[in-house]
C-alpha positions in Angstrom: 19.8 -6.6 -2.2 20.7 -3.6 0.2 17.8 -2.5 2.5 18.0 0.6 4.5 15.5 1.0 7.5 15.4 4.4 8.9 14.5 4.8 12.5 16.1 1.4 12.5 16.7 1.1 16.3 13.2 2.0 17.1 10.7 -0.7 17.9 9.2 -1.1 14.4 12.5 -0.4 12.6 14.3 -2.9 14.6 11.9 -5.6 14.1 11.7 -4.9 10.3 15.5 -4.8 10.1 16.0 -8.1 11.9 13.4 -9.8 10.3 14.5 -8.9 6.8 18.1 -10.1 7.8 16.6 -13.5 9.2 14.6 -14.2 6.0 17.2 -13.0 3.5 20.5 -13.8 5.0 22.6 -12.9 1.9 21.0 -9.4 1.8 22.6 -6.3 3.6 20.3 -4.8 6.0 21.5 -1.4 7.4 19.4 0.2 10.4 20.1 4.1 10.8 19.0 5.5 14.0 19.8 8.6 16.2 19.1 6.4 19.5 16.9 9.4 21.0 14.2 7.1 22.4 15.0 5.4 25.7 15.6 1.8 25.3 16.6 1.9 21.6 20.1 1.1 22.7 19.1 -2.3 23.7 18.8 -3.1 20.0 22.5 -2.5 19.2 23.2 -6.3 20.5 20.5 -7.7 18.8 21.7 -6.2 15.5 25.1 -7.7 16.1 23.5 -10.9 16.8 21.6 -11.1 13.5 24.0 -9.3 11.2 22.4 -6.1 10.9 24.6 -3.3 10.1 24.0 -0.3 12.4 24.8 3.5 11.6 24.3 6.1 14.1 22.7 9.0 12.3 19.9 11.1 11.9 17.5 11.6 9.0 17.5 15.4 9.8 21.1 15.6 8.4 21.7 14.7 4.7 25.1 14.0 5.6 24.1 11.1 7.9 22.2 9.5 5.1 24.9 10.2 2.7 27.2 7.8 4.8 25.0 4.9 3.9 25.9 4.7 0.3 23.8 2.9 -2.7 20.5 1.0 -1.6 17.8 -1.0 -3.2 15.0 -0.2 -1.0 14.2 2.1 2.1 11.8 1.4 4.7 11.2 4.8 6.4 10.3 4.0 9.9 11.8 7.3 11.4 9.5 9.2 13.4 8.5 11.3 16.5 5.6 9.0 17.2 3.8 10.7 19.8 0.3 12.4 19.1 1.0 14.7 22.0 4.2 16.0 20.5 4.0 19.8 20.2 1.1 20.2 22.8 3.4 20.2 25.8 6.7 21.1 24.1 8.1 23.1 21.1 7.3 21.3 17.7 10.8 21.5 16.3 12.1 18.0 16.5 8.6 16.6 15.6 8.7 18.7 12.4 12.4 18.3 11.7 12.2 14.5 12.0 8.5 13.7 10.4 8.7 16.0 7.6 12.2 17.4 7.0 13.7 14.2 7.5 11.3 12.4 5.4 12.2 14.9 2.7 15.9 13.9 3.0 15.0 10.3 2.8 13.1 11.1 -0.5 16.1 12.8 -1.9 18.3 10.0 -0.8 15.9 7.6 -2.6 15.8 9.8 -5.9 19.5 9.5 -6.0 19.7 5.9 -6.0 16.4 5.2 -7.5 15.5 3.2 -4.5 12.1 1.7 -3.7 10.4 3.5 -0.8 8.0 2.1 1.8 6.8 4.7 4.3 5.2 3.9 7.5 2.5 6.5 8.2 -0.2 6.6 10.6 -4.1 6.4 11.2 -3.7 9.7 12.7 -3.7 11.4 9.3 -7.6 11.4 9.6 -9.2 14.3 11.5 -10.0 13.4 15.1 -13.3 15.5 15.2 -14.8 13.6 12.3 -13.6 10.3 13.7 -15.3 11.1 17.1 -18.5 12.2 15.1 -19.1 8.5 14.1 -22.2 6.9 15.2 -21.5 4.4 18.0 -23.0 2.4 20.8 -21.9 1.2 24.2 -21.4 -2.2 25.5 -20.3 -3.3 28.9 -16.7 -3.1 28.1 -16.3 -1.1 24.9 -17.6 1.5 22.3 -18.6 -0.1 19.0 -19.3 1.6 15.6 -22.7 1.5 14.3 -22.9 -0.6 10.9 -24.4 2.3 9.0 -22.4 5.7 9.0 -23.1 9.1 7.3 -19.5 9.8 6.6 -18.0 8.1 3.5 -15.2 5.6 4.1 -16.6 4.2 7.6 -18.7 1.4 8.9 -18.6 -1.0 11.7 -15.6 -2.6 9.9 -13.7 0.8 10.6 -12.2 3.2 8.2 -11.2 2.9 4.7 -8.6 5.2 2.6 -11.9 7.0 1.4 -12.5 8.7 4.9 -12.5 12.5 4.6 -9.2 14.3 5.3 -10.4 17.8 5.8 -10.1 18.7 9.4 -7.5 19.0 12.0 -5.4 16.0 13.3 -2.7 17.0 15.4 0.8 18.3 14.5 2.0 14.7 14.4 -0.8 13.5 11.9 -0.1 16.7 10.0 3.4 16.0 9.5 2.8 12.4 8.5 0.1 13.5 5.8 2.3 16.3 4.4 5.0 13.4 4.0 2.4 11.2 2.2 1.8 14.0 -0.4 5.5 14.6 -1.1 6.2 10.9 -1.5 3.5 10.3 -4.1 4.6 13.5 -5.9 8.3 12.0 -5.8 7.0 8.8 -7.2 5.3 10.4 -10.0 7.9 13.0 -10.8 11.1 10.9 -10.6 9.7 7.5 -11.4 10.3 6.0 -7.9 8.1 2.9 -6.7 6.4 4.1 -3.5 4.1 2.6 -1.0 2.4 4.3 2.1 1.1 2.3 5.0 -1.2 4.1 7.4 -0.6 2.1 10.5 -3.0 1.8 13.6 -1.4 0.9 17.0 1.8 -1.5 16.3 2.9 -3.6 19.4 5.0 -6.6 20.3 8.0 -7.4 22.3 11.0 -4.8 22.4 8.6 -1.9 22.5 9.2 0.6 25.1 5.8 1.9 25.7 4.8 5.1 27.0 1.4 6.8 27.7 1.2 8.6 24.5 2.8 5.8 22.2 3.1 2.1 23.0 0.1 1.8 25.2 -0.3 -2.0 25.0 3.0 -2.8 26.2 2.7 0.0 28.8 -0.4 -1.3 30.2 1.2 -4.9 30.6 4.3 -3.6 32.3 2.2 -1.6 34.6 0.3 -4.6 35.6 3.6 -6.8 35.7 5.2 -4.4 38.1 1.9 -3.3 40.0 2.0 0.4 39.1 -1.2 2.4 39.0 -2.9 3.2 35.8 -5.5 5.9 34.5 -8.5 5.7 32.3 -8.4 9.1 30.6 -11.3 10.6 28.9 -14.5 9.4 27.2 -16.2 8.8 30.6 -13.2 7.4 32.4 -14.5 3.8 32.1 -11.7 2.7 29.7 -14.2 1.8 27.0 -12.1 3.4 24.1 -11.1 1.0 21.4 -8.1 0.5 19.1 -7.3 -2.3 16.7 -3.8 -3.6 17.3 -1.3 -5.0 15.0 1.8 -7.3 16.0 4.8 -6.0 14.3 5.5 -9.6 12.8 2.2 -9.2 10.9 3.3 -5.9 9.6 6.6 -7.3 8.3 4.7 -10.1 6.5 3.0 -7.1 4.5 6.2 -5.1 4.0 7.9 -8.2 2.6 5.0 -8.7 0.1 5.3 -5.0 -0.8 9.0 -5.1 -1.4 8.8 -8.1 -3.6 5.9 -6.6 -5.6 6.6 -2.8 -5.3 6.6 -2.1 -9.0 2.9 -3.6 -9.3 1.6 -1.7 -6.2 3.6 1.6 -6.4 1.5 4.7 -5.9 -0.8 2.9 -3.3 -1.9 4.2 0.1 -3.0 1.6 2.4 -4.9 1.5 5.8 -3.2 -1.4 7.9 -4.1 -2.6 11.1 -5.6 -5.5 13.2 -9.3 -4.6 12.0 -12.3 -5.3 13.8 -11.3 -9.0 14.8 -7.9 -7.8 16.4 -9.1 -4.8 18.4 -9.5 -4.1 22.3 -10.7 -1.6 24.6 -8.5 -0.4 27.8 -11.0 -2.2 30.0 -10.7 -5.3 28.1 -6.7 -5.0 28.1 -6.8 -4.6 31.9 -8.8 -7.8 32.2 -6.2 -9.7 30.1 -3.4 -8.1 31.9 -4.7 -9.2 35.1 -5.2 -12.7 33.9 -1.7 -13.1 32.3 0.3 -11.5 35.1 -1.9 -12.5 38.0 -1.7 -8.9 39.2 -4.1 -6.1 39.8 -3.4 -2.5 39.9 -5.3 0.6 40.9 -7.0 2.6 37.9 -8.1 6.1 38.5 -11.0 7.4 36.3 -10.5 10.7 34.6 -13.5 12.0 32.5 -11.6 14.7 30.7 -10.5 14.0 27.3 -6.7 14.5 26.3 -6.3 16.6 23.3 -6.6 15.0 19.9 -8.0 11.8 21.5 -10.4 9.5 19.9 -13.1 7.2 21.1 -12.8 4.6 18.8 -10.5 3.6 15.7 -10.8 0.4 13.7 -8.9 -0.2 10.4 -10.7 -1.4 7.5 -8.2 -3.5 5.6 -10.3 -4.3 2.6 -8.0 -2.5 0.2 -4.6 -3.9 1.1 -6.2 -7.4 1.5 -7.5 -7.2 -2.0 -4.4 -6.0 -3.9 -1.8 -7.9 -1.8 -3.6 -11.0 -0.3 -2.4 -10.0 3.2 -4.3 -9.9 6.2 -3.4 -10.0 9.9 -3.1 -13.2 11.8 -1.8 -12.7 15.4 -4.7 -12.5 17.8 -5.2 -10.1 20.8 -4.7 -12.5 23.5 -1.6 -14.2 21.7 0.0 -10.6 21.7 -0.6 -10.1 25.2 0.9 -13.5 26.4 4.1 -12.9 24.2 4.7 -9.5 25.8 4.2 -10.8 29.4 6.6 -13.6 28.5 9.2 -11.1 27.0 9.2 -8.8 30.2 9.3 -11.7 32.4 12.5 -13.0 30.4 14.2 -9.7 30.4 13.0 -8.4 33.8 16.3 -7.0 35.0 17.1 -5.3 31.7 13.6 -3.8 31.1 12.7 -2.6 34.7 14.8 0.7 34.3 12.9 1.4 31.1 9.3 0.2 31.6 9.2 -0.4 35.2 
């Protein structure tokens, strides 16, 4: 088997590529990446260590994909992953990578009849509709009420039936547009395609920023004793996300690759779910406990553009069809990230510190 992982030197792409090679050592795994994101270059020695072939290329350029040659499966991880993209900068790179780049990858898949698994996002769901969900407040977090008036929602989170009408940010829009094209390509050209709408993904080797990779960022700020902010929704850090360890995601992708003909055409919500969720307030407590450090956190009441109070993934569909469910608990994720930072402190300080 020959696998192509686009965005292959990014956090998720590199983790998937290395995990594929470790599980299937006789396969050929190719990681294609433009190395735009700071820290992605640290994955190149890891590729060499594990036998992953690296190609320096950009999905926006068809010529870069053509260099790869025939493949059996594509795992599409390339993206400008920031919800804030386009708000404080031109949208060219966002649209070029997330939409036009995806089209180039689809064309590449069509030529070689390759299976196609795309990592989409929970951000395809409109933020105003999410923020209109009924909720209540506890000492440390917001919680969804069990009964909701909006279809596809409950205390367990959002299902794939949640309404898609409304604005969602340019980032979410490019992902949703890509989803529609993927399904059309699958039907028109007989491609086996699967779409995973992922929540927050995390784990070691993620170079987190405020707008993407917040769990690692939070741990790193505590590790190096740098100040933080609670932004929006009262400024108390009660906003909640479910989180998913990248190794749990790989287990799902492995199942999907092995069963892609049976499950082709499916769109799945994929995340940690209610059981593997955390508020910023709770994340702060865990970071303090596992690093031994306390930092100053400024409370800012004003919401950021397109931000949401709470997001939980209802994994019912993906669990029913594939048997997969997340396994790695929140505290185990935080402990692993702390150990990773401590073990690579000198290397990481310039990027995360």
